[in-house]
C-alpha positions, 0 to 999 in steps of 0.5 A: 568648157563653154564656146561662147565663154572661148569666144568671148575669151578670144575676142578680148585677147586676140586681134578682130583683125584675126577673125574666125568663122565659127564660135566653135572651139576644138577639143579633138579631131579624128579623120574626116570629124572634129569635136568643139569642147561641148562634145558636139559633132561636125563633119569637117569639109574643111579640113584647116583649108585644104591641109588636113589633106589626110585627114586629122591625126593620123595615125603614122603622121602621129608616130612620125612627129612624135618619134622626131621630137623624142629626137630634137624638136630644132636647132634650124636647117640654116645652122645644124642640118639634118638628115629628115630634111634633106630627104624630104627636099629629096622626095619634093623634087623628085614628085614635081613636076619635070623633068628637069633637075630640080633644087628645094627651099624650106620656109615656114609659110604658104605666103613665104614661099610666094614671096621666095619665088619671086626673090629668086626668081629676079635675082636669076633674070635680073629684072624687076617687074612679076605681073598675077592674076586678077582673083589669085590669093598668094598670101598676107605678108606685103608683097603677096598681097601686092601680087593678091588680086582682091583688095577686100578684106587682104588689102585693104587698109594696107598699102602702099604696096610695092611697085612693079606688079601688075595683074590680068585677067584669069580667064573663067569661062562660065562668066567670059573671060575666055582665055584669049581675052586673058592672053590679049590682056596679057600683050597689052600689059607689055605695051602699056604697061612693062615690057615682057624684057623686064618681068622676072616672071609670072605668077599663077594658081593652076586653081584660085582657092580665094577666088572662086574655085575656078581651074586655069584651062590647059591650054592657058597655062600652057600657052603662059609657058610659051610666053614665058620661054619666048621672053625669057619669064620665069613660070611658077606655079602657087600649088599651095593649096592645090598641091598634095593629090587636092585636084586629083594630081600630086600637084593641079599643074600636072593635069595641063602638062606644063613644068614650070621653073619654080614652084610653092608648095605648103598647106596640104604638106604635113598634115597640119604641121607650119612648112612650106618649101620653094620648088625649081629648076637647079640653076635658077634656085642657084642664083641667091648668095648664101644666106639669101633665103632660109629663116630661123623656122623654114625646114623644122624637123618635126614638120619634115617629119610630118610631111615625110609620112604625109607623103608616104599615106598620099602612096599607102593609100592612093590618095591621088586617085580617091581624091579622085572617086570623092571629087566624082560623089560629090558632084554627081550629089550637088549637080542633083543639088543644082537641078532642085535650084537651077536659079541658084546655082551657077554652075557645080565644078571641081578638079579632083577633090577641089570642088564648088557651088557657085550662088547665084540670085534669079539666075543671073550668072552675073548676081552674086549671091552673096547674102545665100552663102553668108547665111549657109556658112552662119548656119552650117556648125549647127548642122553639123558642118564645117564649109568654107566660102570663098570667091571674088564675091564671097558667093561660092561654097568651098568642099574641101575634103578629106583624101581620106574620108569615106563614103559614108560620111560624104553622104550624111555631110552631103543630106545635112547641106542640103538640108541646111542649103533648103532652110536657108534660101 
């Protein structure tokens, strides 16, 4: 079977809205490498958008899934629950930042986790408003789209959106948006659009994902915590892309020493099996009535088994420490590239193994080089790489390697990336 044949079939059978970055059809994958149906090999620097933190088909995850599916695949945790879900909830509560007593719920996707956080926050506070940030991404369901701080492609053509959703600037030092300016904008929001006594929650990504891999300064997250405490607002940590060792901590909020009231978990939670969770302070989580939360597939026993195996691998293979080592290595190599192309690369940044390269034109930080970014992505497969772009202006290359990747494979991949970069500039 040829890639182009499958792409032609895909275009005829699947709606264009569910596009694909690469016309590369995967046959099999192991750890940080994958092979397409034509047996071309690729180094995977995307990991399914930060999902396979423990690499593709980790033996422990595969074994756990096989063992569970031989027992049963589904009963619905809301009908006949099972121990594997209880055990996973206990472990998620244990690893969540902060000392408060916590509880968890299971859903299927990150967007569901976000929507359930808002439901829980509104039930607990009896308030209506939710504040998010420019450039943030929180999912593709209707409420999650409303929270997302970017129109195209996520919100374009899909309105109207729910009311009582507000946005404020996210602090980005390299684009001259300070913490003080962001906090001032929130203060103005409280004066102009909604009283703080009407705000149920503020939701924030500690590192913006689709927005460009900008990390929220610790003082900003700490200020949000103080602001929420002052006004009785729930602070929601969207850790969907940043969780499970990706940023050099189990969760990114730990870098700031901040405990959120509610947090979302998904992506890297189960090595590729669809499951997501909300974990939060017990008295807040218990605000909805019985039956008010849940879903048919939430807490799939197979995905729960996979997630438990992922947590075991993170601990036994010391992947949080490895995340920082990977980030340091990428930063070192990409900084050398920036030195060679100072007029095209604004910044190399990373928090652990969440790594970004922001591209500009003529050394001007405000001229996003979207064309160069698109050229790199378009030619990546020819250089044996799987890469992803992001950013408010689509001018950021993001690197999300598996935390199990070897140094040798990192160097091989970055050697190929340097050749790719030189070929398109």
